[in-house]
C-alpha positions as CSV (number, residue, x, y, z in Angstrom):
1,M,-25.1,205.8,84.3
2,Y,-28.1,202.3,82.7
3,S,-28.6,202.1,78.9
4,P,-30.2,198.8,76.9
5,I,-29.1,195.9,75.1
6,A,-29.4,197.0,71.4
7,G,-27.5,193.8,70.6
8,Y,-24.9,191.3,70.8
9,H,-22.2,190.3,68.6
10,K,-19.0,187.2,69.1
11,D,-15.4,188.8,70.6
12,E,-12.3,187.0,69.3
13,E,-12.5,184.6,72.0
14,N,-15.7,183.5,71.1
15,D,-17.8,185.2,74.4
16,W,-20.6,187.4,74.2
17,V,-20.4,190.8,74.4
18,A,-24.4,193.1,74.5
19,E,-23.7,196.0,72.5
20,L,-25.6,199.2,74.3
21,A,-28.0,201.5,73.1
22,C,-24.8,204.9,74.3
23,G,-22.5,203.1,71.8
24,H,-20.6,200.9,74.0
25,F,-20.2,197.2,74.8
26,Q,-19.7,195.4,77.6
27,H,-19.3,191.8,78.3
28,V,-22.3,188.8,79.3
29,R,-20.0,186.1,79.7
30,H,-22.0,182.6,81.9
31,N,-19.3,182.0,84.3
32,P,-20.0,180.3,86.8
33,P,-19.4,180.3,89.7
34,W,-18.8,184.3,89.9
35,V,-20.9,185.1,86.4
36,S,-24.1,183.1,86.5
37,R,-26.3,184.9,83.1
38,P,-27.5,181.2,81.4
39,W,-29.5,183.2,79.3
40,V,-26.4,184.1,77.1
41,I,-26.4,180.8,76.4
42,T,-29.8,180.8,74.1
43,A,-30.7,183.3,71.2
44,D,-33.4,183.5,72.9
45,G,-32.6,184.1,76.1
46,R,-30.6,186.8,74.8
47,K,-33.5,188.4,72.4
48,S,-35.2,188.2,76.0
49,M,-32.6,190.6,77.1
50,L,-32.7,193.4,75.0
51,G,-34.5,196.5,76.4
52,H,-32.8,195.3,79.3
53,K,-30.2,197.9,81.4
54,L,-26.3,197.3,82.9
55,S,-24.7,200.4,84.5
56,C,-22.3,201.0,81.9
57,K,-18.9,202.6,83.8
58,K,-17.4,203.7,80.7
59,C,-20.3,206.0,80.4
60,N,-19.4,207.2,83.7
61,L,-16.1,207.7,82.2
62,G,-16.7,209.5,79.5
63,A,-15.7,206.8,77.5
64,P,-15.8,206.9,73.6
65,A,-18.2,205.2,72.2
66,D,-16.8,201.1,70.8
67,I,-16.2,199.8,67.7
68,I,-16.6,196.1,66.1
């Protein structure tokens, strides 16, 4: 299932986490060369991705919503 990004927060290790509209969270790290998400680095970049749909593995597993 795909769910749009509704917001962001940082985890305890200071990594960005996308808050999906479905209620699940997903890390959105920029960690080249393995993961290239340069948009995560800036506030404007993150804002530009609001509404972008990410594949939510937790929805596919029927997991309950995450809690901050």
